[in-house]
N, C-alpha and C positions, 0 to 999 in steps of 0.2 A: 693821173698820178697823185699819190698821197703826199700830203704835207706833214712831215714829222717835225716835232719841236721838243726841245728840252728847255726847262724853265728853272733857273736858280732864283730863290726868293727869300728875303728876310723882311722885317718890318720897315726897312728904309728903302730898299731897292729891289727891282726885279730885272733879271737879264734873260731875255727870250732869244734862243738860237733856233732858227728854222732851217730845215733842209727840204728842198723840193727838187728831186733829181740831183743835178750838179749845182744848182743855185743855192747859195747859203746867205742868210741875212741875220743880223743881230740887232736887237732892240732893247733899250734901257728904259725903265719906267721908275721914276723917283716918287716915293710916297709923300714927301713933304713932312714926314714925321721925324723930328729930331730925337736923338738918344735920350735927352732930358725928358721929352714928352713921353717916351716909351717906357722909361724905367722909373716907376714911382718909388722904388726902394733903392737904397744905397747901402751896401754892406749889411744887408739884412734889416736895416732900420728904416722907418718911414722918414721921408724928407720932411723938414719942418714946413708948416703951412702958415702963412701970415694971416689967413682968414679963419683958422681953426681955433676954437676956444676950449680950454680945459674945464670950463664950468659946466657941470651937469645941467641939462635942460636949457642950455643956451640957445638963443634964436639965431645964432650965427650959422649960415648954411655950411654944409660939409663940402669944402672945396675939393677934397679928394674924389668925392662922388661925381662932381662936375667935371673934374679932370678926366676921370675914367670914361664918362659919357662922351666927351669931346674926342678922346683917343679912339674909342670904338667907332664913332662916326667917321673919323678920318680913315681908319682901317677899312671900313666897309666901302667907302668911296674909292680907295686905292685898289681893293680887290675887284671892284666892278670895272675899273679901268683895265686891270690885267685880263679879266675875263673877256672884255670887249676886244682886246688886242689878240686873243687866241681863237677867235670865232672861226677863222679860216683853217685851223689846224685839225688834222684827222686823228693823229696819235700823239699823245703828250706824255712826257716824262718830267716829273716835278721833283726837285731836290733843294735842300738848303738847311740851314741851322734853325733851331728854335721851333716855334709854333706856327709860323706864317705858312709853311707848306701845307699843314693839315687844315688850317683855317681857309686857305685858298681852295683846297679840295672840297670843302663844304660848300663854298660859294659856287664852284663849278657845277656841283651836283644840283644846287638850287636853280642855276641858270638853264639846266636841261638843254644843253647844246647837243642836238641829236647826232651830228656828224663827228663829234669829239669822243675819242676813246682815251680815257685816262689809264695809262699803262702801268705806271709805278710812281709811288711817292717814297722818297728816301732821305734819310738824315745825312747831311755832309756839313763840313765846316765852310768857312769863307773860301772863295775861289776867285782866281783871276778870269778874265774873259777867255783867255787861251785855254785854261783848264776846263772851263765850262764847255767850250766848243769840243775839245777832245773827249770829254766825258759823254756828251750827247752823241757824237759820231760813233764812239765805241758802243754805247748802249744800243743804238739802232743797227749797227753792223752785226753785233752779236745776235740780235733778234732775227736778222735775215739769214745768217749763216746756219 
């Protein structure tokens, strides 16, 4: 019997809803990335940096570059945790706001999980667990019908 799953993801959280026959499970994965770490811009302007100097040729390291590197490392670790959690899934439906869904799609392709078929990646807004469950059930119901 196939394990189908729907996965709602953003940079802070992932909700995985699995369906195997009549059995349903839900799993949450927290990225550990705060909104402040995620958003280097505020209203279109860069946040002030205590380590940044306006002096041309300054030896002060660019803290924004370090911030971006740490953020990318945390994201990679987060996506690896999500990929590890879906290794038992046969068919996957991914949805969510922002860039996380397509970034995860790239990580899934890199992982080369032979049994996993990525069925669809779709943009949606924030959703409750109940809305996620209903959306996943409807997606796989429509595919069977």
